[in-house]
C-alpha positions in Angstrom: -108.1 75.5 63.0 -110.1 74.0 66.5 -112.1 76.0 68.3 -109.6 77.1 71.3 -107.3 78.1 68.1 -110.4 80.4 66.5 -110.8 81.8 70.1 -107.4 82.5 70.6 -107.3 84.9 67.9 -110.9 85.8 68.0 -110.4 87.8 71.5 -106.5 89.0 70.2 -108.4 90.6 67.1 -111.3 92.5 69.7 -108.6 92.8 73.0 -105.7 94.2 70.8 -103.6 96.0 74.0 -106.5 95.9 76.8 -110.0 97.0 76.6 -109.4 100.4 77.9 -112.9 101.2 78.8 -113.1 98.1 81.3 -110.0 99.2 82.7 -110.5 102.7 83.1 -114.3 102.4 84.5 -114.1 99.2 86.5 -112.4 98.1 89.5 -109.5 95.8 89.1 -111.2 93.4 91.7 -115.2 93.7 91.0 -116.8 90.6 91.1 -120.3 91.1 89.0 -122.8 88.5 87.3 -124.7 88.2 83.9 -127.2 87.1 82.3 -127.5 86.2 78.7 -131.2 87.0 77.6 -133.3 85.8 74.5 -134.8 88.3 72.4 -136.3 86.7 69.6 -137.9 83.4 69.0 -135.8 80.6 67.1 -133.3 77.9 68.0 -130.1 78.5 70.0 -126.8 77.4 69.0 -123.5 78.3 70.2 -123.6 77.3 74.3 -121.2 75.2 73.7 -118.7 78.2 72.2 -119.5 80.7 74.6 -118.6 78.0 77.5 -115.1 77.9 75.9 -114.8 82.0 75.1 -115.7 82.3 79.4 -113.5 79.8 80.0 -110.3 81.2 77.8 -110.8 85.0 79.2 -111.3 83.3 82.4 -110.9 80.1 84.3 -112.3 81.3 87.7 -115.7 82.1 86.1 -118.9 80.5 87.1 -120.7 79.9 84.2 -124.6 78.0 85.0 -125.9 77.2 81.8 -129.8 76.8 81.6 -130.6 76.1 77.9 -128.6 73.6 75.6 -127.7 73.9 72.3 -130.4 72.9 69.8 -133.5 74.2 72.7 -136.4 76.1 70.9 -136.0 79.9 72.7 -138.6 82.8 72.7 -138.3 86.5 74.0 -137.4 86.6 78.2 -135.4 82.8 78.0 -132.3 83.0 80.3 -130.0 80.7 78.2 -126.8 81.0 80.8 -125.6 82.7 83.8 -121.6 83.7 84.5 -120.1 85.1 87.4 -116.7 87.0 88.3 -114.5 89.1 87.6 -116.6 92.3 86.2 -113.7 93.0 83.7 -113.0 89.6 82.4 -117.3 89.1 81.5 -117.2 92.4 79.9 -114.4 91.3 78.0 -115.9 87.9 76.9 -119.5 89.6 76.1 -118.9 90.4 72.6 -117.5 87.5 71.7 -119.4 85.2 73.2 -122.5 87.3 71.8 -121.0 87.6 68.1 -120.8 83.8 67.9 -124.1 82.8 69.3 -126.3 85.4 67.4 -125.0 84.1 64.0 -124.7 80.5 65.2 -128.7 80.6 66.2 -129.7 82.5 63.5 -127.9 79.5 61.2 -129.4 76.9 63.1 -133.1 78.6 63.0 -132.8 78.7 59.6 -131.7 75.3 59.0 -134.2 73.6 61.4 -136.9 75.1 59.4 -135.4 73.6 56.1 -134.6 70.8 57.7 -138.8 70.4 58.8 -139.6 70.8 55.1 -137.9 67.8 54.8 -139.6 65.6 57.0 -141.1 62.4 55.5 -138.5 62.3 52.4 -135.3 60.4 52.4 -133.8 63.3 52.0 -131.0 64.6 54.2 -129.8 68.4 54.2 -126.1 69.5 53.4 -124.2 72.5 54.4 -121.5 73.4 52.1 -118.1 75.2 52.2 -119.9 78.8 51.4 -118.8 80.2 54.8 -117.6 82.9 56.7 -113.4 82.7 56.5 -112.2 81.7 60.2 -115.5 80.9 61.5 -116.9 77.7 59.5 -115.6 76.0 62.9 -118.9 77.7 64.5 -121.1 77.8 61.3 -120.4 74.3 60.5 -121.4 73.0 64.6 -124.5 75.2 64.1 -126.1 73.7 60.9 -125.5 70.6 62.5 -127.3 71.8 65.9 -130.4 72.7 63.1 -130.1 69.5 61.8 -128.5 69.2 58.8 -125.5 66.6 57.9 -121.8 68.3 57.5 -120.2 67.9 54.2 -116.7 68.2 53.8 -115.0 70.9 56.1 -112.5 71.6 53.5 -110.3 71.2 50.6 -108.8 68.4 52.3 -110.8 65.8 53.6 -112.9 64.7 50.3 -112.7 64.9 46.5 -115.2 66.8 44.9 -114.7 67.5 41.0 -116.8 70.7 40.1 -117.3 71.6 36.8 -114.2 74.0 36.9 -112.6 70.7 37.5 -113.8 68.8 34.5 -113.2 71.7 32.4 -109.3 72.1 33.5 -109.0 68.3 33.3 -110.4 68.1 29.5 -113.3 66.0 30.8 -115.2 63.9 33.6 -113.3 60.6 32.8 -110.1 62.7 33.0 -110.7 63.9 36.2 -112.4 61.0 37.5 -109.3 59.0 36.1 -106.6 61.3 37.7 -108.3 61.2 41.0 -108.1 57.5 41.5 -104.5 57.8 40.6 -103.6 60.4 43.0 -105.4 58.6 45.6 -103.3 55.5 45.2 -100.1 57.2 44.7 -100.7 59.3 48.0 -102.2 56.2 49.9 -105.0 58.3 50.7 -108.2 57.2 51.6 -111.3 59.8 50.4 -114.9 59.9 48.8 -115.0 60.8 45.3 -117.8 63.3 44.8 -118.1 64.6 40.9 -120.3 67.5 40.1 -122.5 67.1 36.7 -124.7 69.4 34.7 -126.3 67.3 32.5 -127.8 63.7 31.1 -124.7 63.2 29.3 -122.2 64.1 32.2 -124.2 61.2 34.6 -124.3 59.0 32.2 -120.5 59.4 31.6 -119.6 58.9 35.1 -122.1 55.9 35.3 -119.7 54.5 32.4 -116.9 55.3 34.5 -117.9 54.5 38.0 -115.0 55.1 40.6 -116.7 57.6 42.6 -119.0 57.5 45.9 -121.4 60.4 44.8 -122.9 62.5 42.3 -123.7 65.6 42.4 -126.4 67.0 40.1 -126.3 70.7 39.7 -128.9 73.5 38.8 -131.2 70.3 37.3 -135.2 71.0 37.9 -137.0 68.9 40.4 -138.3 66.9 37.0 -134.8 66.3 36.2 -133.4 65.1 39.4 -136.4 62.7 39.5 -135.2 61.4 36.0 -131.6 61.3 37.1 -132.1 58.9 40.4 -134.3 56.9 38.4 -131.5 56.7 35.7 -128.7 56.1 38.2 -131.2 53.8 40.1 -129.3 53.3 43.4 -125.6 52.5 42.1 -124.2 55.8 43.4 -125.4 58.5 46.7 -127.3 61.2 44.9 -126.8 65.0 46.3 -128.9 67.8 44.4 -127.7 71.4 44.6 -128.4 75.2 42.9 -130.9 77.0 43.1 -132.8 75.4 46.0 -134.6 77.1 49.0 -137.5 77.1 51.4 -139.7 77.7 48.2 -139.0 74.5 46.3 -137.0 72.6 48.9 -140.0 69.9 49.0 -140.1 69.7 45.6 -136.6 68.4 45.2 -136.5 66.3 48.1 -139.6 64.3 47.1 -137.4 63.6 43.8 -135.8 60.7 45.8 -132.5 62.1 46.0 -130.3 61.1 49.2 -129.0 64.7 49.7 -129.6 68.3 49.4 -127.0 70.7 49.8 -127.5 74.3 50.5 -124.9 77.1 50.5 -127.5 79.7 51.9 -127.6 77.9 55.4 -124.5 80.5 56.2 -124.5 82.6 53.7 -127.6 84.5 53.4 -128.2 84.5 57.4 -129.7 87.1 59.8 -128.5 86.8 63.4 -130.7 85.9 66.2 -131.4 88.8 68.4 -129.3 87.9 72.1 -127.9 90.0 74.8 -125.8 89.6 78.4 -126.6 92.5 80.8 -125.8 92.7 83.8 -128.3 92.0 86.7 
């Protein structure tokens, strides 16, 4: 799904057979203006999505963007103004706010975590723990906040996790089958494999043929030991139970990446509003 398709589906969900409140109360030819106001401190995200929503609802809207994605915002700031058909402004209002409020909440939390990594080599990764059919916006928001987008879906990378290993019979079997699959299908995808203990890491080191070793649910000291064992032969990623309270400790182990599902699935939206003026 691309952004245009997402917006079309979201509008269809919200509008149905018509915005009957606006149709019944606002003259069809009324021309009005509104401004998007900030009511909470944070990092702004979703401006480009808002512009796309306005364009989809009414290409004749005049949108003046005053603050852009990634900007630090405070209560009272004006993000943008929009002018045009009043009914259409009201039709676009909720979708614009729903997207921008959640995206700004994600970007704000992401930026807080990224700041904790300063001075280390570690980069923050997002995950597939996203809201169904809203992933495109949530991934945009984590990137605006300073994180690195991990795979977008099941189709753009091979990530061999614990269940794959258990179903395949072993790490070696899973890797071997993945490599054969890529050869047979002519696909060029990176391979990452999840490990749960030192023995599994040693098995990956013996088998090779992967790009990334995921170290799942290791304590920081365990990550540090595994990073030394891997010794730069593969890119390393830490995951599992990592939040703002221990992120720095994990970053200081020398691991390349730290992934956090909490970037998208445990977020409070930032308070924004669209007001007539």
